DRENTOR-580813 format. One line per field, with one value per residue (C-alpha): residue number from 1; x, y, z. Coordinates in Angstrom, 3 decimals, padded with zeros to 6 digits, m for minus. Each point is the difference from the previous one (the first is absolute). Last residue first. Example, Ala and Ser with C-alpha at 12.3 -4.5 7.8 and 13.67 -1.06 7.14 Angstrom:
2
k <- (2 | 1)
X <- (013.670 | m001.370)
Y <- (m001.060 | m003.440)
Z <- (007.140 | 000.660)
***
This chain:
480
k <- (480 | 479 | 478 | 477 | 476 | 475 | 474 | 473 | 472 | 471 | 470 | 469 | 468 | 467 | 466 | 465 | 464 | 463 | 462 | 461 | 460 | 459 | 458 | 457 | 456 | 455 | 454 | 453 | 452 | 451 | 450 | 449 | 448 | 447 | 446 | 445 | 444 | 443 | 442 | 441 | 440 | 439 | 438 | 437 | 436 | 435 | 434 | 433 | 432 | 431 | 430 | 429 | 428 | 427 | 426 | 425 | 424 | 423 | 422 | 421 | 420 | 419 | 418 | 417 | 416 | 415 | 414 | 413 | 412 | 411 | 410 | 409 | 408 | 407 | 406 | 405 | 404 | 403 | 402 | 401 | 400 | 399 | 398 | 397 | 396 | 395 | 394 | 393 | 392 | 391 | 390 | 389 | 388 | 387 | 386 | 385 | 384 | 383 | 382 | 381 | 380 | 379 | 378 | 377 | 376 | 375 | 374 | 373 | 372 | 371 | 370 | 369 | 368 | 367 | 366 | 365 | 364 | 363 | 362 | 361 | 360 | 359 | 358 | 357 | 356 | 355 | 354 | 353 | 352 | 351 | 350 | 349 | 348 | 347 | 346 | 345 | 344 | 343 | 342 | 341 | 340 | 339 | 338 | 337 | 336 | 335 | 334 | 333 | 332 | 331 | 330 | 329 | 328 | 327 | 326 | 325 | 324 | 323 | 322 | 321 | 320 | 319 | 318 | 317 | 316 | 315 | 314 | 313 | 312 | 311 | 310 | 309 | 308 | 307 | 306 | 305 | 304 | 303 | 302 | 301 | 300 | 299 | 298 | 297 | 296 | 295 | 294 | 293 | 292 | 291 | 290 | 289 | 288 | 287 | 286 | 285 | 284 | 283 | 282 | 281 | 280 | 279 | 278 | 277 | 276 | 275 | 274 | 273 | 272 | 271 | 270 | 269 | 268 | 267 | 266 | 265 | 264 | 263 | 262 | 261 | 260 | 259 | 258 | 257 | 256 | 255 | 254 | 253 | 252 | 251 | 250 | 249 | 248 | 247 | 246 | 245 | 244 | 243 | 242 | 241 | 240 | 239 | 238 | 237 | 236 | 235 | 234 | 233 | 232 | 231 | 230 | 229 | 228 | 227 | 226 | 225 | 224 | 223 | 222 | 221 | 220 | 219 | 218 | 217 | 216 | 215 | 214 | 213 | 212 | 211 | 210 | 209 | 208 | 207 | 206 | 205 | 204 | 203 | 202 | 201 | 200 | 199 | 198 | 197 | 196 | 195 | 194 | 193 | 192 | 191 | 190 | 189 | 188 | 187 | 186 | 185 | 184 | 183 | 182 | 181 | 180 | 179 | 178 | 177 | 176 | 175 | 174 | 173 | 172 | 171 | 170 | 169 | 168 | 167 | 166 | 165 | 164 | 163 | 162 | 161 | 160 | 159 | 158 | 157 | 156 | 155 | 154 | 153 | 152 | 151 | 150 | 149 | 148 | 147 | 146 | 145 | 144 | 143 | 142 | 141 | 140 | 139 | 138 | 137 | 136 | 135 | 134 | 133 | 132 | 131 | 130 | 129 | 128 | 127 | 126 | 125 | 124 | 123 | 122 | 121 | 120 | 119 | 118 | 117 | 116 | 115 | 114 | 113 | 112 | 111 | 110 | 109 | 108 | 107 | 106 | 105 | 104 | 103 | 102 | 101 | 100 | 99 | 98 | 97 | 96 | 95 | 94 | 93 | 92 | 91 | 90 | 89 | 88 | 87 | 86 | 85 | 84 | 83 | 82 | 81 | 80 | 79 | 78 | 77 | 76 | 75 | 74 | 73 | 72 | 71 | 70 | 69 | 68 | 67 | 66 | 65 | 64 | 63 | 62 | 61 | 60 | 59 | 58 | 57 | 56 | 55 | 54 | 53 | 52 | 51 | 50 | 49 | 48 | 47 | 46 | 45 | 44 | 43 | 42 | 41 | 40 | 39 | 38 | 37 | 36 | 35 | 34 | 33 | 32 | 31 | 30 | 29 | 28 | 27 | 26 | 25 | 24 | 23 | 22 | 21 | 20 | 19 | 18 | 17 | 16 | 15 | 14 | 13 | 12 | 11 | 10 | 9 | 8 | 7 | 6 | 5 | 4 | 3 | 2 | 1)
X <- (014.536 | m001.730 | m002.162 | 000.675 | m002.713 | m001.985 | 001.346 | 000.787 | 002.539 | m000.053 | 003.062 | 002.150 | 001.323 | 003.559 | 000.194 | 000.251 | 003.244 | m000.084 | m001.111 | m003.679 | m000.194 | 000.888 | 002.614 | 003.057 | m001.541 | 001.708 | 003.191 | 003.209 | 002.286 | 002.689 | 003.121 | 000.530 | 002.999 | 000.875 | 001.428 | 003.325 | 000.293 | 003.339 | 001.349 | m002.935 | 000.574 | m000.734 | m002.271 | 000.973 | m000.835 | 001.803 | m000.124 | 001.459 | 002.223 | m000.014 | 003.319 | m001.513 | m003.379 | m003.017 | m003.159 | m002.038 | 000.896 | 000.878 | 000.092 | 000.471 | m001.788 | 000.279 | 003.716 | 001.443 | 002.441 | m001.885 | m002.948 | 001.173 | m000.660 | 002.871 | m000.429 | m003.470 | m000.807 | 000.373 | m001.570 | 002.161 | 003.702 | 000.404 | 002.721 | 000.549 | 001.438 | 001.443 | m000.682 | 002.531 | m001.400 | 002.837 | m000.967 | m003.562 | 001.335 | 002.236 | m002.717 | m002.537 | 002.456 | 000.922 | m003.647 | m001.083 | m002.989 | m003.664 | m000.719 | 002.092 | m003.377 | m000.443 | 000.898 | 002.576 | m000.439 | 003.477 | 001.366 | 003.270 | m000.547 | 001.439 | 002.381 | m000.889 | 002.891 | m000.502 | 002.598 | 002.625 | m000.683 | m002.131 | m000.095 | m003.423 | m002.501 | m001.090 | m003.593 | m001.153 | m002.317 | m003.066 | m000.375 | m000.288 | m002.511 | m000.062 | m002.750 | m001.881 | 002.968 | 002.236 | 000.193 | m003.051 | m000.197 | 003.785 | m000.110 | 000.801 | 003.474 | 001.802 | m000.723 | 000.489 | 003.655 | 001.195 | 003.491 | 001.018 | m000.502 | m001.210 | 001.435 | m001.879 | 001.726 | m002.128 | 000.292 | m002.555 | m000.555 | m001.926 | m001.024 | m000.325 | 002.190 | 002.841 | m000.155 | 001.858 | m000.522 | 002.351 | m001.419 | 002.350 | 000.130 | m003.770 | m000.685 | m002.505 | m000.859 | 000.085 | m003.263 | m000.039 | 003.267 | 001.216 | 003.741 | 001.233 | 001.830 | 001.122 | m002.057 | m000.799 | 001.981 | m002.044 | 000.366 | m002.422 | m003.314 | m002.722 | m001.803 | m000.544 | 001.561 | m001.623 | 000.278 | 003.006 | 001.047 | m001.132 | 001.803 | m002.377 | m001.579 | m002.816 | m003.634 | m002.478 | m003.579 | m002.029 | m001.934 | 002.916 | 001.284 | m003.494 | m000.420 | 003.392 | m000.943 | m003.409 | 001.602 | 002.464 | m002.715 | m002.298 | 002.761 | 000.673 | m003.725 | m000.202 | 002.780 | 003.728 | 000.507 | 001.261 | 003.177 | m001.695 | m002.461 | 002.914 | m000.279 | 000.156 | m002.754 | m001.110 | 003.502 | m000.273 | m002.909 | 001.712 | 003.314 | m001.655 | m001.776 | 003.304 | 001.618 | m002.693 | m001.514 | 001.274 | 002.631 | m002.796 | m000.241 | 002.725 | m001.063 | m001.220 | 002.436 | m000.856 | m000.350 | m003.312 | m002.050 | 001.332 | m001.165 | m003.547 | 000.116 | 001.167 | m002.768 | m002.599 | 000.933 | 002.253 | 001.609 | m000.033 | 001.558 | 000.405 | m003.475 | m000.367 | m000.719 | 003.198 | m001.394 | m003.411 | 001.483 | 002.692 | m002.598 | m002.168 | 003.035 | 000.960 | m003.548 | 000.402 | 003.233 | m001.622 | m002.881 | 002.450 | 001.793 | m003.218 | 000.590 | m000.861 | 001.076 | 001.947 | m001.440 | 003.015 | m001.780 | m001.375 | 003.481 | 001.222 | m002.772 | m002.657 | m001.094 | m000.115 | m001.080 | m003.216 | m000.549 | 000.574 | 002.185 | m000.003 | 002.682 | 000.985 | m002.462 | 000.226 | m002.053 | m002.826 | m002.997 | m000.297 | 001.886 | m002.970 | m001.932 | 002.274 | m000.527 | m003.755 | m000.503 | 002.514 | m001.161 | 000.184 | 002.490 | m001.216 | 002.142 | m001.085 | 000.691 | m003.091 | m001.701 | 000.516 | 002.812 | m000.660 | 002.893 | m000.915 | 000.443 | 003.403 | 001.294 | 000.236 | m001.039 | 001.346 | m002.039 | 001.699 | m002.214 | 001.279 | m002.016 | 003.069 | 000.670 | m003.354 | 000.703 | 003.514 | m001.491 | m002.117 | 003.023 | 001.990 | m002.737 | m000.048 | 003.789 | 000.322 | m002.809 | 001.569 | 003.440 | m001.475 | m001.740 | 003.125 | 002.130 | m002.398 | m001.991 | 000.773 | m002.269 | m002.730 | m003.043 | 001.131 | 001.664 | m003.265 | m001.992 | 002.299 | m000.198 | m003.693 | m002.549 | m002.063 | m002.920 | 000.359 | m002.926 | 000.485 | m000.311 | m002.383 | 001.697 | m001.625 | m000.609 | m002.207 | m001.806 | m002.785 | 000.776 | 003.034 | 000.637 | 002.546 | m000.650 | 001.303 | 003.696 | 001.601 | 002.612 | 003.382 | 001.844 | m002.303 | 000.771 | m002.118 | 001.308 | m002.476 | m001.939 | 003.090 | 000.013 | m003.672 | 000.348 | 003.190 | m001.757 | m002.959 | 002.251 | 002.027 | m003.152 | m001.086 | 003.307 | 000.022 | m003.535 | 000.989 | m003.099 | m000.322 | 003.200 | m001.373 | m003.010 | 002.034 | 000.007 | m002.132 | 001.393 | m002.607 | 000.690 | m002.443 | m002.474 | m002.177 | m003.781 | m000.093 | m001.835 | 000.228 | 003.792 | 000.602 | 002.567 | 003.157 | 001.457 | 003.319 | 000.494 | 001.911 | 003.344 | 001.576 | m001.192 | m003.004 | m000.597 | m002.771 | m003.193 | m002.940 | m003.228 | m000.091 | m002.564 | 001.321 | m002.855 | m001.316 | 003.536 | 000.662 | m002.623 | 000.473 | m000.977 | 002.937 | 001.638 | 002.181 | 000.256 | m001.620)
Y <- (010.847 | 001.496 | 002.363 | 003.691 | 002.533 | 001.261 | 002.509 | m002.782 | m000.815 | m003.761 | m001.674 | m002.368 | m002.543 | m001.090 | m003.139 | m003.396 | m001.732 | m001.752 | m003.252 | 000.210 | 003.509 | m001.155 | 001.425 | m001.585 | m003.496 | m002.883 | 001.882 | m001.978 | 001.153 | 002.674 | m001.429 | 001.046 | 002.209 | m000.078 | 003.298 | m000.543 | 000.337 | m001.294 | 003.488 | 000.840 | 003.708 | 001.265 | 003.017 | 002.340 | 000.692 | 002.859 | m000.056 | 003.276 | m000.084 | 003.358 | 001.857 | 003.391 | 000.275 | m000.563 | 002.105 | m001.912 | m003.373 | m003.264 | m002.117 | m000.330 | m002.180 | m000.550 | 000.623 | m001.037 | m002.903 | m001.665 | 002.144 | 000.061 | m003.747 | m001.739 | m003.213 | m000.166 | 001.812 | m001.314 | 001.818 | 001.327 | 000.001 | 002.416 | 002.671 | 001.413 | 003.485 | 002.194 | 003.699 | 002.815 | 001.917 | m001.258 | m003.535 | 000.626 | 001.149 | m003.013 | m002.482 | 001.601 | m000.009 | m003.641 | m001.077 | 001.644 | 002.312 | m001.041 | 001.009 | 003.034 | 001.713 | m001.126 | 003.387 | 000.326 | 003.001 | 000.449 | 000.666 | 001.493 | 002.110 | 003.457 | 001.326 | 003.416 | 002.195 | 001.639 | m002.227 | 001.165 | 003.574 | 002.708 | 003.436 | 000.765 | 001.565 | 003.565 | 001.016 | 002.537 | 002.753 | m000.229 | 002.921 | m002.088 | m002.253 | m003.536 | m002.052 | m000.288 | m001.825 | 001.969 | m000.753 | 001.620 | 003.078 | 000.349 | 000.773 | m002.708 | m000.166 | 001.643 | 003.651 | m000.401 | m000.940 | m001.063 | 000.826 | m002.372 | m003.199 | m003.077 | m003.358 | m003.305 | m003.326 | m002.540 | m003.762 | m001.475 | m003.737 | m000.881 | m003.639 | m001.497 | m002.822 | 002.484 | 003.509 | 001.728 | 003.729 | 002.347 | 003.505 | 002.963 | 003.594 | 000.216 | 003.716 | 001.371 | 003.677 | 002.153 | 001.879 | m000.737 | m001.173 | 003.047 | m000.123 | m001.831 | m002.653 | m003.153 | m002.456 | m003.493 | m002.479 | m002.232 | m003.708 | m000.799 | 001.486 | m001.537 | m001.766 | 003.172 | 000.621 | 000.422 | m003.617 | m001.890 | m000.185 | m002.006 | m000.967 | m000.257 | m002.640 | 001.304 | m000.928 | m000.903 | 000.630 | m003.221 | m001.526 | m001.674 | m001.704 | m001.162 | m001.535 | m001.689 | m001.579 | m001.055 | m001.724 | m001.874 | m001.090 | m001.103 | m002.089 | m001.738 | m000.674 | m001.496 | m002.364 | m000.674 | 002.729 | m001.634 | m002.077 | m003.245 | 000.310 | m000.202 | 002.276 | 003.187 | 002.407 | 000.889 | 001.268 | 002.174 | 001.929 | 000.676 | 000.824 | 002.524 | 001.611 | 000.430 | 001.307 | 002.755 | 000.001 | 002.789 | m002.352 | m001.910 | m003.701 | m002.284 | m002.753 | m003.246 | m002.927 | m002.618 | m003.779 | m001.106 | 003.194 | 000.340 | m003.551 | 000.958 | 003.080 | m002.053 | m002.556 | 002.763 | 001.409 | 002.600 | 000.803 | 002.271 | m000.078 | 002.855 | 001.442 | 003.642 | 003.360 | m000.295 | 000.471 | m001.663 | m002.792 | m000.750 | m000.073 | m002.488 | m002.150 | m000.002 | m001.040 | m002.970 | m000.970 | 000.385 | m002.279 | m002.739 | 000.420 | m001.231 | m003.315 | m001.348 | m003.534 | m000.383 | 000.193 | 001.720 | 003.333 | m000.141 | m000.441 | 002.970 | 002.249 | 001.136 | 003.634 | 000.426 | m003.653 | 000.305 | m002.682 | m003.725 | m002.189 | m003.655 | m002.353 | m002.701 | 000.487 | 003.759 | 002.968 | m001.832 | 001.709 | m001.692 | 002.814 | 002.280 | m001.475 | 001.687 | 003.402 | m000.611 | m000.073 | 002.568 | 002.391 | 003.311 | 001.900 | 003.229 | 003.127 | 003.127 | 003.341 | 001.771 | m000.168 | m003.787 | m001.717 | m003.517 | m002.383 | m002.923 | 001.923 | 001.244 | m003.587 | m002.647 | m003.294 | m002.844 | 000.935 | m002.447 | m001.199 | m001.869 | 002.001 | 002.018 | 000.602 | 001.754 | 002.327 | 000.693 | 000.787 | 002.740 | 001.539 | m000.244 | 001.774 | 002.883 | 000.401 | m000.303 | 002.518 | 002.470 | m000.456 | 000.644 | 003.163 | 001.308 | m000.727 | 001.917 | m001.842 | m000.260 | m000.187 | 002.104 | m001.314 | m003.527 | m000.291 | 000.856 | m002.273 | m002.900 | 000.934 | m000.809 | 002.682 | 001.347 | m001.456 | m003.716 | m002.338 | m002.796 | m003.451 | m002.582 | m002.919 | m001.849 | m003.309 | m000.391 | m002.440 | m000.856 | 001.995 | m000.269 | 002.330 | 001.766 | 002.799 | 003.033 | 000.199 | 003.090 | 002.019 | m000.296 | 002.974 | 000.317 | m003.584 | m003.077 | m003.046 | m002.874 | 000.983 | m000.707 | m003.592 | m000.609 | 001.387 | m002.011 | m003.237 | 000.695 | 000.876 | m003.148 | m002.069 | 001.770 | m000.669 | m003.625 | m000.456 | 001.443 | 000.968 | 003.455 | 001.487 | 000.427 | 001.912 | 002.968 | 000.702 | 002.752 | 002.561 | 001.944 | 003.406 | 001.216 | 002.811 | m000.704 | m000.151 | m002.811 | m002.635 | 001.774 | m000.205 | 002.427 | m000.701 | 001.452 | m002.526 | m001.750 | m002.385 | m003.223 | m001.731 | 001.768 | 003.410 | 002.279 | 003.031 | 002.258 | m001.535 | 001.928 | m000.906 | m003.737 | m001.076 | m001.966 | m001.560 | m003.228 | m001.398 | 001.962 | 002.206 | 001.367 | 003.642 | 000.978 | m002.988 | m002.977 | m002.807 | m003.210)
Z <- (010.170 | 002.975 | m001.938 | m000.558 | 000.789 | m003.002 | m002.500 | m002.404 | m002.636 | m000.766 | 001.426 | m001.964 | 002.483 | m000.627 | m002.142 | 001.645 | m000.847 | m003.311 | m001.564 | 000.967 | m001.404 | m003.480 | m002.308 | 001.530 | m000.344 | 001.724 | 000.775 | 000.155 | 002.743 | m000.426 | 001.518 | 003.632 | 000.606 | 003.682 | 001.202 | 001.771 | 003.771 | 001.192 | 000.575 | 002.255 | 000.519 | 003.497 | 000.533 | 002.819 | 003.638 | 001.776 | 003.798 | 001.306 | 003.086 | 001.785 | 000.242 | m000.761 | 001.695 | m002.243 | m000.297 | m002.594 | m001.420 | 001.720 | m002.025 | m003.753 | m002.552 | m003.762 | m000.604 | m003.344 | m000.165 | m002.893 | m001.113 | m003.627 | m000.301 | m001.757 | 001.966 | 001.531 | 003.260 | 003.545 | 002.942 | 002.793 | 000.832 | 002.905 | 000.035 | 003.503 | m000.453 | 002.751 | m000.448 | 000.057 | m002.947 | m002.183 | 001.014 | m001.172 | m003.340 | m000.455 | 000.971 | m002.343 | m002.886 | 000.561 | 000.336 | m003.256 | 000.295 | m000.103 | 003.576 | 000.919 | 000.135 | 003.602 | 001.467 | 002.746 | 002.281 | 001.361 | 003.474 | 001.157 | 003.088 | m000.330 | 002.669 | 001.354 | 001.132 | 003.392 | 001.687 | m002.492 | 000.991 | m001.529 | 001.519 | 001.339 | m002.381 | 000.428 | m000.274 | m002.520 | 001.113 | m002.241 | m002.365 | m003.182 | 001.685 | 001.395 | 001.643 | m003.291 | m001.639 | m002.318 | m003.708 | m001.557 | 002.200 | m000.107 | m003.737 | m002.525 | m001.554 | m002.921 | 000.741 | 003.758 | m000.381 | 003.441 | 001.309 | 002.807 | m001.904 | 001.866 | m001.001 | 000.232 | m000.577 | m001.847 | m000.424 | m002.354 | m000.407 | m003.138 | m000.427 | m003.506 | 001.145 | 000.605 | m001.387 | 002.841 | m000.422 | 001.805 | 000.088 | 000.242 | 001.128 | 000.695 | 000.558 | 002.459 | m000.340 | 003.121 | 000.420 | 003.743 | 001.593 | 001.909 | 000.743 | 003.084 | m001.999 | 001.803 | m002.082 | 001.373 | m002.108 | m002.310 | m000.783 | m002.819 | m001.027 | m002.141 | 002.824 | 001.978 | 003.378 | 003.404 | 001.024 | m001.319 | m003.669 | m003.006 | m003.203 | m002.912 | m002.252 | m002.150 | 000.570 | m002.755 | 001.031 | 000.332 | m002.869 | m001.746 | 003.133 | 000.929 | m003.468 | 000.211 | 003.326 | m001.349 | m002.992 | 002.211 | 002.436 | m002.825 | m001.580 | 003.317 | 000.445 | m003.481 | 000.979 | m000.308 | m002.565 | m003.216 | m000.134 | 001.067 | m002.906 | m002.467 | m003.022 | 002.067 | m001.039 | 003.540 | 000.791 | m003.102 | 001.522 | 003.316 | m001.655 | m002.313 | 002.943 | 001.800 | m003.173 | m000.185 | m003.495 | m002.268 | m001.404 | m001.750 | 000.968 | m001.256 | m002.367 | 001.592 | m000.187 | m002.600 | 000.259 | 001.510 | m000.327 | m003.547 | m000.757 | 001.026 | m002.225 | m002.972 | 000.586 | 000.186 | m003.368 | m001.591 | 003.311 | 003.032 | 003.457 | 002.473 | m000.581 | m000.991 | 001.643 | 001.996 | 003.515 | m000.470 | m002.120 | 002.582 | 002.797 | m001.919 | m000.827 | 003.686 | 000.906 | m002.339 | 001.738 | 003.427 | m001.036 | m000.947 | 003.335 | 001.660 | m001.788 | m003.448 | m000.838 | m003.226 | m003.501 | m001.533 | m000.515 | 003.536 | 001.458 | m002.024 | 001.399 | m002.485 | m000.113 | m003.805 | m000.367 | 001.993 | 002.616 | 000.073 | m002.119 | m000.864 | m001.134 | m002.454 | m002.842 | 000.296 | 001.116 | 001.704 | 001.688 | 003.394 | 001.717 | m000.608 | 002.881 | 002.513 | m001.563 | m000.097 | 003.745 | 001.220 | m002.693 | 001.875 | 002.139 | 001.580 | 000.288 | 001.879 | m001.667 | 001.345 | m003.430 | 000.132 | m001.885 | m001.300 | m000.558 | m002.265 | m003.250 | 001.166 | 000.320 | 002.713 | m001.577 | 002.120 | 003.110 | 002.346 | 002.838 | 003.062 | 002.520 | 001.059 | m003.690 | m000.286 | 002.929 | m001.297 | m003.404 | 001.577 | 001.701 | m003.227 | m001.955 | 002.471 | m000.023 | m003.786 | m000.555 | 002.438 | m001.541 | m003.448 | 001.194 | 001.667 | m003.065 | m002.226 | m002.655 | m003.700 | m003.066 | 001.698 | m001.880 | m000.860 | 003.403 | 001.781 | m002.292 | 000.862 | 003.689 | m000.113 | 000.759 | 002.861 | 001.910 | 000.872 | m000.626 | 002.512 | m001.458 | m001.432 | m001.730 | m002.884 | m001.701 | m003.061 | m002.295 | 002.418 | 003.097 | 002.232 | 002.921 | 002.137 | 002.473 | 001.814 | m000.878 | 001.523 | m001.877 | 001.701 | 001.509 | 003.010 | 000.904 | 000.593 | m001.799 | 000.385 | m003.125 | m002.085 | 001.235 | m000.815 | m003.507 | m000.464 | 000.894 | m002.277 | m002.927 | 000.637 | m000.208 | m003.178 | m001.727 | 001.111 | m001.379 | m003.417 | m001.990 | 001.528 | m001.402 | m003.532 | 001.365 | 001.126 | 003.717 | 001.516 | 002.437 | 001.937 | 001.504 | 002.627 | 000.668 | 003.029 | 000.249 | 002.611 | m002.046 | m003.327 | m000.019 | m002.827 | m002.686 | m001.496 | m002.369 | m000.474 | m002.914 | m000.488 | m000.250 | m002.983 | 001.074 | 000.209 | 002.188 | 001.306 | m001.335 | 001.407 | 001.792 | 000.700 | 002.604 | 002.981 | 002.042 | m001.483 | m000.054 | m003.156 | m001.655 | m003.511 | m000.483 | m002.214 | m001.668 | 000.919 | m002.593 | 001.188)
***
């Protein structure tokens, strides 16, 4: 039974508007006439209904997806089978899919991408905790509400899609443009599979294009298996680049250890980008400003008002992107009132041009103020080479504890680059700084898998499921 406007499913869900259509089925906006609620209903194509194993797996996945309760996952309300049809009833999410967002804006800001990655990772963590792997994370399955909230869709159908064969010897699941290497070779999908696909989504949003392309789906799948992703644009923060590229590691074990770990890293970068950037300075004891250095108490008895302040020299230490300024203040005895502001704009309210000047005691060695040596260390050294970071920190008087972290494939540009540093903030000289860097796996060589025989490159049944083609609509987005 082909879906059409006005049809009733389950004696309560009346179809109103088709929102999307894809290789597996159609998504409609419908009204639940029992409780008068707007829902999204996903209806499978008729050709999938004749396979009892396919239907049984669909039922199982529908039940499993319904068990995951998280604000970042679209709710599943119901499942049903009528004569000649099977369907899922889900939450109708207001907003639009990320695929439409990218199509309209071409590229998204780093902050927006980090926010989407963080929210999606949190939702995936909830699914992974229940033993569910999405297997089809892509922009079309990420819905963005008007408030910027992300909701993952298609937990039910994405799992069913792995029954569509690509080759005679293996099977694939998901959409080829976002396929993890292990999916392309027919291996078991794990939570790391979802992180790879999310990395492709983030790459596309930042670069305005996908990392791997080809003349056909087989070529794209082979690129996921064998090729390294091209570098992201230089305008993208190196820390963000490293985060995204870590998700695109060929080996699942070299990707972030979990969806929660990825969320934490994305959230940390997002907080760093949203807070005001602070420069590193030397600080002094109470009563002195942070941009002054050791200063001798003046011995002059001459009036101070209207005297211009001249900065004889400024020493700028450009280390690790941190500016440390040491200033010595000199007071001239003959002011030039034509070149400097009048006393009313430079003297505090408690002073006046007729105020009797006070005399300062003669300075002695005991009166000299000794500056404390502290630095405000920013975390934007992340993404730099380990040797350079270590040398610069040593020049600043810091001790460096280099920590071998995640492995990256041989030849990966991230090898020996820093991806974590602790502590940051107001640091006393002599503090030990933990610097974690990527380790190159010299034994890691990409495995070239011969191109398998394709049963029928021109037919849908012989290829990976096509991305959903969405029908333009002003109505709220569905859950798939």
